[in-house]
C-alpha positions, -999 to +999 in steps of 0.1 A: -265-521-460-238-498-447-201-503-464-185-516-434-210-546-431-207-550-470-170-553-463-174-577-433-198-600-457-169-598-487-142-611-462-162-636-447-172-651-481-134-648-491-124-667-459-151-695-462-141-700-502-105-703-492-113-729-465-133-751-490-099-749-512-120-738-542-103-703-543-066-705-555-044-675-555-016-673-580+008-649-589+015-642-625+030-619-650+030-582-645+022-559-674+040-528-677+025-496-693+056-482-710+062-450-730+086-448-761+116-430-754+116-419-790+083-412-804+062-412-772+037-441-779+019-460-751+031-497-750+023-528-730+050-550-719+048-586-702+075-590-675+079-624-658+076-624-618+107-608-602+119-588-631+118-552-633+136-542-664+125-558-696+136-555-729+111-544-759+104-526-792+082-501-797+050-512-813+049-478-834+081-468-844+102-502-838+127-486-815+145-513-789+147-502-754+143-512-719+117-507-693+126-484-664 
C-alpha cells in the first residue's frame, strides 16, 4: 500500500465517522511549554481557549511570572 492510498483510506474513514456522528471534534485548553526566567526550569502551563498570556509560578523555584 502506498502512502497516497493510505492517506485516502484514512480520509474516507474519517469522513464516514463524521457522517455517523460517532466522532465529535472539540476545542479544549492549550498546554504551553514555558521556561522560567529566573532558574531556566521547564514548566507546563494550561491556558484556556483564546488566552495567549497566562500567569504561573515556577514549579522549581516558585518565581511568579507570565508566559509569552
